[in-house]
N, C-alpha and C positions, 0 to 999 in steps of 0.2 A: 794513371798519370804516376812517371816518373821524377821525381823536383831532382837526384842526381844528374849532373853534368856528364858525359861522356866527356875522355881526354881530350875528341877532337873540338869537343864546345866549350873546354874550358883555354885551348888555348885559343880559339874564337876571341870568348869573352877577354884573354890577356892583350891582344893583338884588337879590341875597342877602346878596352880602357885605356889603353897608350895614347890611342888616338886623340882620344876626347883630354885627356889630361895633357897634351902638350899643343891641342890647337884651338881649344874653347879661349875665346879672348874673355880678359879678363874683366873689360867694362861690358859682357854679356852677361855675369855670372848673380847680380841683384837683382837684375829688372828677370831673367830666368826664374830663381829661385822663388819670387813674390808671385811667379804663373802669370807675369805679365808676356805682352807678345814684342818682338823687338821691332825696332822702325824695317820698312821695305828694304830701302836700301843694305841695311846688316843682314835680312832674310838674304838679301841674291846673293850678298858676297859668302856669308856662310853655306848655301847652297851650293855654287859654284867650287867650295875648298872640297866637300864633301864628292862632288862629280869629278873632281880631280882624283880624286882619293878610289874611282870606282863605286861609289856609295848613293850616288845621287839618287837613287829610286829603289830601297830596299827592300819595299813591298811586289817591284816588277816582276815577271815574269824574265828571264836573261835575253829571250827573243825580241822584247822590244826597250832595252839597256838596262833593266832590273840586272836587280845582284841573283834574282833567283834562291832568294834565301826561302827556309821553312821557320813556321810560326815561333819553333824554340829561339831562333840566331835573333828575328825582331825584336823577342822580347829580351835576350840580352842586351841586343843592341840598345834599346831604350832605355834598360836600367842602367846601363853606362851608363849614357847619356844625363840620367836623372843625375846621378852621383855625381858626373862632372859639372851639374850644373850648364849644361851645353843646351841649346835651344829645341825645342821641336822646329820640323820640315816645316812653311807653307805650305796648308793642306789641299787647299783650293784644287790648285791644279795635280798633283802628285797623288792622291790618295781618292778627288773626286769625281774629275771628267775625265785625269787619263785613262782612268782602268777603264770608263764608260767608250772611250774612243778607242779603247786597242779592243775591247769586245764587240762593239756596236757600228763602231764608222768605218767607214771607205778606205780604201788604201791608200787615195790622194790623202784625206783626210789624218791617219794616221803619221805620212809623213810631214806633212804640214805642220802639225803639232805635235809628237810626241818628243822628237829631238831636244826643242825651247822648252818644255817643260823641264826636261831633265837639266839642263844647263841653266837655269834660273833667267832665260834669256826671256822669256812670257810669264806673265804674272795673270792668272786667272781671278775673276770673281762668280760669285752665285748669283744665278739674275733670279730667281724663286720667290720667295713673301711678296707681297701687296697689300697696300691699307686693306683690303678687307678679304683678304687671304695670307691666312699666316698661320695655323694650325692647322685647320680647312685650309689647305693646299690647294685642292681640286674645285675650289670655287675659281679660280684666278681667273682675271677678266682681260689680261693682257690677249690680243687679236692678231693673229699672223693673216692675212688675207693672201692667197696665189694671185701675182699678175703675170701672166706668161712667165719668164725664168728668173722670176724673184717671187719675194714672197717680201709684204710691206705691213709690218709691224708698230703698233702702236698700244699705248697703255706705261704701265708705271711698277716699279718695284721696289719695295724699302728694305732698310735696314743689308742694304748688299754693305758689305764688308768691303773695305779697299777699292772700291771703284772708282776713288779718284787716281788712285796710280794701277791700275788694272790698265795692262792693254788687250787683256779678251775676256769673256763673257758667257757661260753658258745660260742659255735662259730658255725658259718653260712658256710658253703662248698660246693659246688655242685657237686652233686652226678647223675645227668641226663644233660651233655653235650649236649643231641640231643635237650632235651625238650626245650620248652618256655622260656626262661633265671628266669622269677620266677618259671617255677614249677619245675625247674629242681636244688632246692635247698634245701637243712636239716640241721637241728639243732642236733650239738651232746652237750653233758656235758663231758667235760676233765680236768684230773688230770693234772695239770702243772709239776708234774714229769714226767711225759710221757716222755721215753726217743725221741729224735728229737725234742725236744723245744728250743729254744733258744731265747732269751729276752737281746734288747739292748736297753740301757735307749736314751731319748730325753730329755736333759732339756730345758724347755720352756725360757719365755724372764722377769719370775716372779725367774730365778735361784732357780725354784725347781723341783726335778726331779718330776713330776706326772705321766710324760707317756712315751709311749715303742714301740717299734718295736717288733713284735714275729714272729719267725721264723719255718714251722713246716718244715720238713724234714722226707718224708717217717713217722709219726706218726702212732702208731699200736695203734687202739680203738675200744676195743672189740665191739659187736653188741648192746647192750644193750647202752651203750652210746649216742645213737641215741636217741633224746626226739620225741616224738607223732611216725607218721607214716611219709616214708622214702617221698622225694618231698615235702611235707608241709611246711618246713620252714621259709618260705617268708612270710605263713600267720602266725606263731605264729612270727616273727620277727616283722611284723606291729602292732601285740596287744603290740608289748614288746613295740615298739618305743610310740605307745599311752599313754602306760602306765610311760613313759619320758617324755613326755610333762606333762602330768598327777602331776609328782612329780612337775615338774618345775611349775605348778598351785599352789601347794600346800605353795612352797617356795619364793614364792611374797610376804608373813606374812612379810618375810626379808628385803626386804625394807624399812622397818620404823630403820632398825640395822644399814644401810647407813646412812640414815635420821638425825638419831639422831649424828649420826658422822659428817656429814658434818655443824648439824645449833653448834655443840657443837665446831668445829672448828672456825668456824665464831663468837662464843661469846667469846673465848679463844684470836684470832689475835686483839692486840692494835693496833688503827690507831690514834695516837692523845691523845685525852682523851678520846676518847670508844672503841669501838670496829668494826667491823664488819659490826655484824648485825645492829647498825645505820646505814648502807650504805644503803638507799629505793633499790636501785640495786638490794643487795645482800639479803635484805627481801621478795623483789618478786620473785630473783626466787627462794628462798626454798620455798617458798608459792606454785609455780606453779607445783613443783615437788611433793609436798604433796599433793597439789590436783592431780594428775597423778598418786601417788600410789592408791590412793583411790579410784581411778574412775576403774583402774586396780581390787584392791581388789573385787571393787562391780560386776565384771565381774565373778571372780571366786569364789561369793559364792552364785552368781546366776547359774553359772553350776556349780555347788556339788547341790543347791538345786534342777537341773533337774537332775541330778545324781543317788538324793537317792526317786524322785518320779518315775523315770527309762525312762526320756526322753530324748530324743538322741541330745547333743549339737552340733552334727556339726562339723562346722570348730575350732570352738570358741575355743581348747586347741589351737590350729595352733597360733587364735591371742591372745592366753594368751602367749604363748614362746615367739613370734615376742617382744612384746611388753613389756614384763618380762625383756627380753634380752638387750630392750632400752633403757629400766630406768636406769638398774643396770649400767650401761655406762657410762650413762650422771649422775648419785648422786655422782657416785664414781671419775670421772672426774674431777666435782667439787669440793666433797670434795678434793681430792690433790691439784687443787687449789685455795682454800682455806687456805695453810698450805705453801704455797707459795715452794719457793727451798728448804725447812726441809723438806719438805715432800718426795724427794728422797733420804735421810737417810736410805735406807731399806736393809743396809747390815747387815751381822751377825755375832756375835763373839759367837761361842760355842756352834749356836743358838738361841742364845740373838738378837734381834735385836737393830739394834744400837740406840741412844737416838735422840727425834725428837718429834713433836708435836702428832702425831700416828704415830708411827713409821711401821706399816702396811698398814695405806689408801693407799699407793701408789703397794705395791704389790697387795693387792684389786682391785687397778684399772687396773694394770695390767694383773692379771688374770681372770679379770670380760671379756675381748677380745674372749675370747673362746667361752663366752655360746652363743655367735650370730650364732657359728658355730657346735656345739655341740648338740644330738637331734636331727637331722635334721636342717640343714643349714636355715639360715631364706628366703635365696631365694627360697630353696625348697619349705617353710613353705608359702609363699606365692602365690606362684604356688596353693596348695592345698586351699587357702582362695577361689582364683581369680576362680577353679574350682568347689569346692563344695557351696561357699556361692552367687559366683555370674555368675554364670554358663557358664563362657568365656573359 
């Protein structure tokens, strides 16, 4: 793995850096630095800006409207975005279902769905988890019954992020109840305005409405809503989850944002004649976190180098996901602690946070708790590591 950039890569880095410096709205930066997601309308605005620049789908092949960038270019792109406090693109359409559509979908599905993902005109949500099927997703009970030229779907989905603003959903449902549980699952592409779909909000402890319950009551879908082959949904879903963990790998570059926030908080917190950075215990803790983030970034770069050369990285995506989520939680918690009691002034008036040292840091700390659950809980990731890396 060669960490030195070629002249062409340096020129690309300079181009990307200039774009983010010139185009990242100031109103985004504090929230992004704290690890918070933008409001849906802001995500759409950002996506359209990137699309206009030709960067709407950084990880897609050119033949489907993407940039065709290699892993090094993608890493440069994410790193420079992090340095500028620019937001991550909303990934449900771009990084999850989009690649599944252009790999396994019909030509009609590609033509219908892919362009609107890149432009930001479609917003997708993920219909996977259920009240009784979270980590054990293969136990899902939502049913899809064939009825002539339609499927009739009934069931419930849980923890469905942004279903309240999405106009599309990719959904796993059981089409063969008698098959082995993984073999009887299919993947469907659903319009959210289809009769029979009800969305109910779930407000999380950061006091923001991210996620929802979704109820499906005899929802009739045309057979063209089936993606790929009936009964192959589990295989497609596994590919999708691997990509979701790959998205996590790319976002490890964002840990530097939270570390910058923590260091700034320590530098501005006055203690006697100095600041918290003068305390060797604080300085040592920050240095240790920075070293651990650097080590994780090295693992990500190694994984990207292997991907570029066609090598299988084995369970490393699971390893990255576990360590990234743990580090994010450690860093954001330490950042909040450095600000003292004032950090908890994260209420809002007219969607503007109350004054404080960095009023978004505590929200980011609370939101970070979900990262060890979504994309496959860390307990499940450790089982994958145990099986694939240790042979247990």
